[in-house]
N, C-alpha and C positions, 0 to 999 in steps of 0.2 A: 574348929569350925562349928558354928551353931546353925542349925537348919530348923525352919518352922513352916508348917502348913496351917493356914488360918482360914476360918469360915467367916463369911459376911452374912448379916441378916438380910433375908430376901427383901425386906421392906426398904433396904438401902439401895437396891439395885435399880439403877436408871440406865438401862441398856438401850443402845440404839442411837443416841445423840452424841456427836463428837464436837466438842467446842474448842479444842486446843490443838494447834499445829506447831511442830518444831521443824525447822529447816536448817540445812547447811548454811554457814555464815555467808558464803558467796553465792547462795542460790535464792532466787526470789520466792517468798512465801505466798501461798494463796489460801483462801478460806475453804474449809470443808464442812458441809452442812449435814451430810448423812452418809452412813456407811454404804448405802445403796445408790448413791449419786455418782454418775460418771463425770469425770472432770476433763475438760478440754485443755491439754497442756501446750499445744501448739497448733498451727494450722494443719498439720499433717498427722500428728500422733495423739491418739486418744487413749488415756490410761483407764483401765478397769480392773476389777478384782480378778486375779489369776488364781491364787491359792488362799484358802480361808478355813479357819476353825473358829466358829463362834459358839461351840457347845460348852458354855461356862457352867460348871457344876456348883458354883457358890463358894469355891475355895480358891486360894492363891498360895503361891510358894515364894519364899524368900530365902536368900543364901548370903553368907558373908563372902562367898566367892562367886564364880560365874555360873550362869545357866545358859541354855541354848535350845532352840527348836529348829530342826532341819525341815526343808521343803524342797520340792522339785518344780521349778517354774516351767510353764509352757509358752511364755512369751520371752522374747530375747532382750528386753530392756526393763529394768526395775525403775519405778518412779517413787514409790513410798511404801511404808509399812505402818499398819495400825495395830496397837497393842493395848489391851485392857490392864490397867495397873492402878495402884494406890499406895499411900505411904502411911507409916506410923512414926510419930515423933519427928525428929529433925535429922534425917540421914544426910550423908554427903552428896556426891554426884552419882548419876547413873548414865553410863554410856551404852547406847544401842548401836551395834555395828553389824555389817554383813560380811560373811567370810565364805570362801569356797573350801577351806580346810580349817578345822577347829584349831589347829596348832599353827595356822598360817597368819599372814598379815590381813588387816582390815581392808576390804575393798572400798568401803565408805563407812562413815560413822557420824553420830550426833550425840552430844553430851548435854544433859539437863541437870538442874539442881533441885533441891527440895522445895524451893519457893515456886517452882513451876508445876509441881505435882500436888494434887489434892489428896485429902484423907478418905474420900469416897470413891467407890468403883467408877471408873470412867475410861472410855477409849481415847487414846492419844495418837495423833498422827506424826510420824517421823518422816518428813518430806526430804528424802535424800537427793543429792545431785544424781541424775540418771546415770546408771551404769549398765554395761552389756552383760548378758547372761549367755551361757551355753545351754540351750533348751534341753530339758530332760536330765541335766546334771544336778547333783545335790548341793544345796547351799544352806547356810546357817544364819539365823538371827541370834546374835550373841548378846546376853544381858550381863553387864559388868558394873556392879555397884562399888562405891568406895566409902570408907568411913561409916560403916553400918554395924549395928549389933542387934540384939534381940528386941530392944525397945525402939530403936531408930533404924528403920529399914524400908525397902520397897517391896511390893508384892505383885506378882504376875499371875493373873487369872488363868485357870486351866480347866480342862474337861477330862473325864476318865472314861474307861472302856474303849480306848483307841478311837477317839472321834475323828482324828485326821490320819488316814491310811497311807499318805505319801511321805511320812517323815516320823521323827521321834523327838521326844523331849530328852535333854541331856543335862547333867550336872557335873561340875568340876570338883573332884574330891581327891585328896592326897596326890596332888600334882598330876592327875590324870582325868580325862573325860570318860564318863560312864553314861549309859542309857539310864534315864530316870524312870524307875519302876513305881514311884509313888510311895506312900506310907499308909499303914493301916488298911482300910477298906478301899483306898484309892489305888487302882491298878491301871497299868497301860495308859498313863496320862499323856496328854499333848497340851502344850501351852496355846492359849488362844491368840490368834493374829489374823490379819488380813494383809495379803501382799498384792499390791497393784503393779501393773506393768502394761506394756504395749509392744507391738512388733515394729522394728525399724528395718530399713533396707540394709542388707549385708554389704557395707561399704569397705572396699580395700583401701590401703594406705601405703603408697610406695615409700620405701626407705632404702637408701644406698650408703655404703660405708667404704672407706679406702681413699687412696690418693695415688697419683701417678707422678713419680719424681725420679729423674735421672740426671746425673752430673758427669762431667768430663767424658762425654761420649765422642767417639771418633766420627767426624762428619761423614754422612752418607751411609753409615752402618744402620743396623736394625736393633731395636730394643723390645723387651717384653715386659708387661705388667698385668695387673688384674685389680678388680674391685668386686664388691658384693652387692646383690640386689635382693630385697626381701619384701614381704607383705606384712605390715604390722597393724593391719586393720582388723575388722571383725573376724572372729575365729572361723566363720563359715563363708567368708568372702573369697573371691577369686580375682587375681590381678592379671591384666593383660598389659605388657610393657614393651617399650622399644627404645633404642638409642635414637634420639632426635637430632642432635648436632654434636660436632666436635671441631677442633681447629682446622683451618685450611692450609696449615703448613704440614709437610710430611704426608706420607701415605698410611692411612689407618685401616686396620682390620679388627673387627670385634667378633668373638665367638663365645656364646651366641650374641646376636645383635638384637634379639627380641625374644619374648616368651609369652605363653598364654596359660591361664588357669592356675596361677601361682597362689597357693593358700598359705596362711601363717604356719600351718603344721608342716609344710614342705621345707621350712628352713630357708637358708640363703642359696642363691644361685651365683656361682662364681663366673664372672665375665673376663675372659682372657683378652688382652689387648696386644696387638702387634703393630709396631710403628717403624716405617722406613724413614729415617730422619733426614732433614735437609743437608745439603753439602756445605752450608755456611760454617766457617770456622770461628771459634771464639765468640759464639753468639748465645744469647739466652732466649728461650722460647717459653711461652706460657699460654694458658687458656683453660678450658674446662670441657668436660663431656657432660651433656645434658641427657637425662633419662626421663621419660614421661610415662604416665598412666594413659594408655591409649584411649580409654573410655572417659577420662577426665584429665585433659592436658594441663589443667591448673595444678594437678597433683604431680609435681616433678621434683627431681633431685639432681645435684651437680657434683661432679668429681673434679677437684682442682688438678691442674697439670703444670709441671715445671721441668724444663730440660735445658741443659747447657752443653755446648760442644767444646772440644779441645782446640787449641790453636795449631791445627795441623791439617793440611790438605795437600794431596800429592799433585794436583793438577789444577789449572785455571782455564778459563774459556779461551784466552789468547793462545796458550800452549796447545789447547786442543785443536784449534783451527790450523795452527802451524803444522802439527804432526798429521792432521787429517790430509792436508795437501801433499805432504811428503808420502803419506801412505798410498796415495793414488799411483805413485810411481814405484815405490819399493814396498813389496808385500811384507818384508821383514819389519819395516817401521810400522806398517799397518797393524801387524800382530802385536808389536811392542806397545803401540798406543793403547790398545785394548787391555793388554796385560797391566798397563799403568792405570786402568780404570777410567777410560775416557767417557764412560757412561755418565759420570757425575756431572760434568758440565752441561750435558743435555738435560739432566734433571733439574737444573736451575731455571730452565725456561718453562713455559706453561702453555696450556691450550693447544696441545698437539691434536687432541681428539675430543669428540663430543657425541653423546647419545642423542639421536634425533627422534627415534620412536622405538618402543613405547616410552613416554616420558612422565607417566603418572595419571591415574584416574581411569585408564582403559579397562574394559572387561574382555579378556582374550580366551579363545578356545581353539581346539584343534591345532592348526599351524600358526605359530607366532613368528612374524618376520621382523627381526631386530635390524634397525638401520642406524648407521653411525657415519661420521665424517672425520677425515684426517686432513688437517690444515697444513698449508705450506710452511716450511721452516728452512733455515740455513744452518749448516750445510745439508744437502740431501744425502741420506744414507738408507741402506736397505732396512726395511722394517717388517715386523710381524704384528698381527693383531689377533685378539681372541675375545669372544663375547661369552658372558656367563649369566644364567638365570637359575637361581637356587643352586642345586647340586649338579646341574647340567651345564656343559660348556661346549663350545665349538673347538675344532682343531685350530692350529696356528695357521693364519691366513696371511700370505704375502700382501704387503700394503705399500701404497705409493702416496706421496703427499699430494694434497689437493683433490683427492678422490673420495667418493662416497661408497659405502659398502653395506651389504645386506646379508643376513644369515637367517635361515628359517629353522625354528625349533618345533618338534612335535610335542606340544605341551601335555599330551596324555602321559608322557613319562615323568611329568612333574606333578607333585601333589597340588590339589586345588588350594589356593591361598593367596596372600598378598606378597608381592615381590618387587624388586628393582632390578633392571637390567644393568650390567656392568661391562664396559669394554676396557681392555688393557692393551697398551701399545708397547712393544718390545723393540730393542735394537738387535738386528741379526747381522753382525759384522762380516762374517764370512759367507753369508747367504747359503747356509747349509740347512735352513729350516729350524734351527735350534736357537732359542732366544739367549742373548747375552745378559740383558738387564731390562728392567722396567723403566721406561722414560716418561710415561704418562698414563692416566686412567681417568674414566668418567663413569657416572652412573645416572639413572633416571632421577629427575628432580623429586618425584614422590612415588608412592607405591601404586602399582596396578594389580588387577585381580586376574588370576587364571581360574576359569570355571569351565571344566569339561563335562562335569556331571551336573546333578541338580544343584541349585543355589541353596545357601544355608536357609533352613526353614524359619518361619516367624517364631518368635517367643511364644510358648504355649499359652493359650487363653483358657482360664477356668478358675474355680474357687481357690482361695489362698488360706482358708481356715476350714477345718472339718473335724470329724469324729472317727475313732477307730472302727474298722469293719463296715464302713459305709462307702459305697462306690460313688466317685465323682467323675465328671466328664471334662476332658481337655481337648482342645482343637488346635490345629495349625494348618499351614499350607506353604507351598513353595512352587517354583517354576523350574523348568529345565531349559537350557539354552537351545536345545534342538527339539523341544516339545515332546520328549520321550516320556513313557510311563514311569511313575515314581513309586517307590516303596518308602515307608517311614518306620523308624524305630524310636520308641520313647524310653528314656531312662528315668526310673521313678525315684531314685535317691535312697531306696531301701535295699539295694543289692539285687533288684530284679529289673527286668525290662520287658517291653511288650513283644519282643521278637519283631521280625520284619513283617509289616502289614501292607497289604495291597497286592498288585499295583493299582495306582490311581492315575487319572489324567493330570497332566501338568496344570497347576493353578487351582485345582479342586481343594476345598477345605475338608479335612477329615476330623472326626471326633472319636476319642477312645476313652473308655472307663477304667478306673483303677481305685482300689481301696488299700489302706494301710492298717497294719495290725496293732501297732503300738504308738503311743504319743511321741512327738518329736517334730523337728523341722526337716523337711525333705526337699531336695533340689530336683526339679522336673525339667528335662531338656529333651530335645528331639533332633535326629539327623535323618538325612534322606539318601537314597541309593537308586541308581538307574539300572536298566537291564544289562549294562556292561559292567556291573559291579563297581561302578564309580561312586564313591561315597562323598557326601558333603561333610563339612565340619559340624560340630554340635552347635545348636542354637543357643541364644542367651537363656539362662535358667530362670524359671519361675519357682518361688519358694512356697511350699504348702506346710502349714502348721496344723498338726493333729493334736487336739486337746481332749481331755476327758474330765470335765469338772461338773459335779452335780449342782442343782440349785442350792441356794442358801436355805437354812431352816426357816419356814414361814413365820410370820407374825400374826397375832390374833388381836382384834379390837372389838369391844362390844360391852353390853351390860354385865356386871358381875353379880347382880342380885336380881330376884324376881319371884314370881309365884308359878306353880305348876299349871299345865294345860294352857299356857299363853305362849304364842309363837314369838321368839326373839331372833333378831338378826345380828350377824357377826360379819365383820370385814376381815378377810385374809389376803395376804399378798406375800410375794417372795421375789427374789432377783436371781436370774440365771447369768452366770459370768459370761457366757457366750451369746446371750440374748435369745436363746431358744424359747419356743413355746413351752408352757408348763401345765401339768395336771396336779390336782390335789386329792389327797385321801384324808378324811376327817374321822377321828376317833372321838365320838361324842361322850361316851362314858360306858364303863362296864363292858368294854369290847363291842359295843354297838357302833359299827363303823359304816360310813357311806361307801359307795363305790367310787372309783376314780372319776373325778369330774374335770372337764376341760375339753379342748385346750384353751389356755388364756395367754395373753402376751406377758412377757417378763416385766415385772414391776406393776402390772395392772391390779387394781383392788377388786376383789370378788366378794360379793355379798351372798351369804348363805344363811338359812333359817332353820330353827329347830324348836320343838316343843318338848319340855321336860315334864314327865307324867306325874311326878310326886315330889314332895318336899325332900330336901337333903342337900348334900354338897356334891357337885359334879366337877370333874377335871377333864377338860377337853384338850386335844392336841391335834396338830396337822403336820403332814409331811408332803413333799412335792417331788415330782419327777419331771425330767425334760422329755422332749420328743424322741430321744434316743434311749429312754429307759433308765437313765442315771437318776438314782433316788437320793434325796437329801436326808439328813437326820430329822428326827421328830422335833417339832417346835417345843419351846418351854411350855409346861402345862398352864392352862388358863383356868383358874378355879372360879366356879359359879355357885352361889348359895341360893337355895330355894327354902327360906326359913318357914313359910306357911303354905298349907295346902289351899286350894282354890275355894273349897266350901267354907273354911274358917274366914278366909279373906272376904267372901261375900257377906257372911254374917256380920263381920265387923263393919262393913260398908253400910248395911241396913241400920245398925245401931247408931253409926255416925250421922246418917241422914235423919233418923228420928230425933236425935239430940238437937241437931241444927233446927229442925222444925219446931220443937218445943221452945227453943230460945226465941224464935221469931214470934210465937204466940204470946209469950210473956212480954215482949217488947210492944206489941200492938195493944195489949190490955192496959199497959201503963200510959199509953198515949191516948 
């Protein structure tokens, strides 16, 4: 392996303008005019500088193998990377990729060739197809050249003395990655780069696997199966899902039939399926189970179903009716008919019972009176019915055809949430109050809500971006079905909560302050509780991004030569990644510095003036800080030359004026 660190002449440096953009082949390219210009990437997502190191020291590094620079993003989506580079000779290709593990696979990459790279120092834009990041985790910009040697290579500009504190420079040597410590007087180097990104909504993605297939099943028996539900969306997203539909043949039970707050890190949820299959012999049944994302029903998945029965059935409807008549006279035959499973012919019929109320969309509290109807059928037999809400159920209730029934639940024994009522109709052959078999069932058409305590609070309202150790205010409100006093508890996503606050009147909006210690993305949600210790479910989450990026090193523009004792003006400006107001500190020369001046808007040009007292060479520099005290690196030195003092300059001016006057006199004499 051959390694070289090379210096460029300062006169060659044209820093600040970006004229070349590389994009993924399947991604639309757009023009980039300035490192400090924010680009609108879509109607909702604006990308801006997230991580940056522009402290170029005049040197670049090349390697016949790979280099890398680690960084920690504070936005959850990467849009592009800017890198200062140049070439010597005619090297092969250069691949720039993003990795979450130096020895892992590329998350995205772009490859360029020598014809696309110039021999002078310049920043190039690698406009990747946008990818998700885990905020606060370490990622790597990997530099991978091919067909290079000492005379034909690519160079990556860097700075020394640890200019980027959130990562390290790396090099690949002897089949291993090592932290790059520089060479000679260059210590603690970091490669120069700008990483752009933006925050996107944490969107879940429902994914289901498995199938339900049974063959040669005895008619009227039961079967068991299962499938898997998972969230393959953003790593910090939460999925709320439920079973939306399933075949109308057979009796289906799912455990669980729904779920909330499923994140990708939770893995898969196994859904167990229990089916009481029809009594039809030698039949094939098919269909599908449909599972949906409750918050986005267009995000759905289906599980295919296939079931076939044997060519065997012990009884048919005609036989049932014959034995039923006989059983009215002879109890022996009555018992025999049920031993021969006469429930099965009854199950071939339908619409024995129906839920009347609640049938979906209602909000219920305290006592919930479930109403259902049992329809007429032939032959009339003794029946039992039972109604279920959640984990609560009634006793077995003797039932008669053509009658309506009601049963009241105390919903305070049921957790607040969304439910369907279910009624089950049984045959009670010997009228002993014990069911023989299920002959029909029905449930509410859609979900209704049980709310005995406070309703779910509104999604917290407040800032979505901020700084460490700065307090921010968040508000919410909710109501109580009985207008009782309400307490609130906020979960801040950092392992802490507000504790129970209040009580407050129903419907009153409250505000609470909180600060976070470290950078990252935090989930803020709130729940409510009444005086009876009845708690609501958690609200929808608001996501807060805590970042800590200083302004970029400022730029200086103005005259580079002059004479002493004359006031000269200079323009300074910088860009703050978060758009914070900025202050400036100017080192004019020989440790003669101004006080901090400001505040000014990010990107605003500020005009400052200074008088240099004597001839000589002056090197001025500027640094910036944001309104939270985060300081930038010093700007590159701006060298000013004062070759003559003011007295000599005045004498030369007098001599010049006298010479011009003498020339005019000679001209008039000739004429």
